[in-house]
N, C-alpha and C positions, 0 to 999 in steps of 0.2 A: 685463752686466746685461740689456741690451735682448732678448738672445738667451733669457735665462732667463724674462723676462716673457712672451715670445711663446710659449714652450713650456709655460706655467703652465696654461692651459685644458686641454691635452692631458694633462698630470700630473692635474688634477683629475678628468677623464673616466676615467682609468685607476684612481684610488683610489677613486671613487664612481661606478661604473657605472650606478647606479640613476637618476642625474641625466639620462643620455641614454635609458636603456631603459624608465624608468618602474617603478613598484612595484605588484606583485601582492599583494592582500590578500584574505581571507575572514573573515567573521563569521557568526554565527547569531543570529537573534531569537527562538529558542524556547528556553525554560528546560528544567528537567529534566522528562521525561515519565514519570510514574508511573500505570500502569494499575491503578486500585483494585480492580476487579472481577476475580474469578479466571476466567481464560479456559479454554476446552475444546478437545480436539483436534477438528479439522474446522471450528473457528469462524473467521470472517473479521472482522477488527475494524479500523476506521478510527481510526488515531491522529490527534491534533491536528496542526494544520497546522504544517509545518517551514518556517522562513523563512531563506533564504540572503542574505547581504548582500556587496556589493562593497565592501571597505574599502581597496581600493588606488586607484591614480590613473590605471588604464588599462582599457579594455574588455577583458573576460576571459569565457571560457567555463567553466562550473562544472558538476560533476556531484554526484550525492549517493550514498550507499551506507551499508553497516553494517560496523563494526570493532569489536574487542574488546580488552580487556586481554590482555596476554600471559599473566598468571596472575591468575585470577579465581575465586572460590569459587562464584559463580553458574554456572549453565548457559549455554551460548553459542547463541543462536539462529543458525540457517543463514541466510546472506544471501538465499538464494532464497526465503525466507519472505515477504519484502518486495517490494512494488511500489511506485514512485515516479511521480508524474505532475506536471510532467515530469521525467524522469531526467537530461537535460542541457539547458542553456540559457546564453545570454549576457546578461551584465549590463555596464550603463555604470557609471562610477565613482559611488559612494553609490546604486547601484540595488538593488533587493531583489526576490526571487522567493519566492512561496508555493508550497510543493510538498505535494501530498496524498501520505500515506503509508497504505498498506494492509498489514495484517499477517495472513496466511493460516497458521493452524496446521495442520500435517499431520494426517492421519487417525490415524497412529502416531506418537507423540512421547513423549519422556521426561517425565513430570511433575516440577514443582518449580520454583523461582525462576529467572528468566532476567535477564541484564543485556547490554546492547550500547550502542554509540555510534552514533546516527544523525549522519552527518557530511556537511558540504559541503566540497568542494575544488576548487581551480582544475585544469582539464585542459589548457586552452590560453590563452596570452597573446595580446597584439596581434601578436606576432612570429611566433605559430604554434607556438612551441615547448611541449613537454610539461613541466608544472609537477608536481614530485614533493615530497612532504614538507611540504606546507602544507595544513593543514585546520582547521575549526573544527566542534565537535560538541556534541550535546545528549545527556545520559544517559538512557537507556530501561530502565525497570523493569516487569517483568510476571510473573505466576505462571500456570502451566498445571496444571489439576487432573487427577488420575489418572483414566483411562477406557479402555475397550477400543475396538476399531475400529468396532464397531457404534454406540456412543454417539458416536464421532467422526463417522461417517456421518450421524447424527441431527442433530448441530449444523451440519454443513456444509449439509444441506438446509434447516435452520431458517434459516441465514443467507442462504442463496440466496433463500429465501421473502421474508425481510425486505427484502432489497436490491432485490427485483424488483417491490415495490409501486408503483402499485395493480394492476398487470397479474396479478400472482400471485392477488390476490383475485378479479379479474375471470374468470380461467381457471378457478378453483375454483368460483366460483358457476355458471358454464356447465356444468361437468362435474357438478355436483349436480343442476341442472335437467334436464340430459340423462338422468341416471340415474332421476330421478323420472318423467319423461315416458315413459322406456322401460318402467319398472315398470307404470305405469298402463295403458300400451298393452297390454303383455303380459296382464295381469289382464283388460283389457276384452275382448281377443281370446279369452281362455280362457273367460270367462263368455258371450260371445257364441256360442262353439262348443258349450258345454254346454247353453245354453238352446236352441239350434237342434237339437242331438241330442235332447234332451228332447221337443221338439215332434214331431219325425220318429218317435219311438218311440211317443208318444201316438197319432199317426195310424195307425201300423201295428197297434195294438191295437184 
């Protein structure tokens, strides 16, 4: 009986390994993401902040990414369209991390309604092992309008202009002022040359 009691802790560790190793968990603090405005090829859109939560009881490294349903009627956006900042990070138990998500629509893209999961998932636990198959996600819906590559290029430049404020306005004003001054100078030089030529001609006569 004494030997059985001595072996009991070892048996518990074998039956419930999470007692010794700790539990890895993940959650998200962001609900369903629905982009209400119709996006255009070439447009760069900032999605709402995506929050990842450590619901486990050990310090864990997390990553974020894009996934899809195996069978879905909506179009599947390419994961390369998305940029995450930060894309990987560590969280203590009960910790949370806000992630900025940017969606860049390619210049050439199939128009229609798109669906994807924006997910957070553990990549490494305290022991350094890779965690697979654990994830929490928010549903993402958006629609892309039909357009050609020239329209896509226009929206890419327009988005770059908006995101570069106020420097884009400063550069534009500088260019306009430069063009105006150049125009005035050219006309002034032309008028001066014509006046000088006219005076020379009058003297000759």
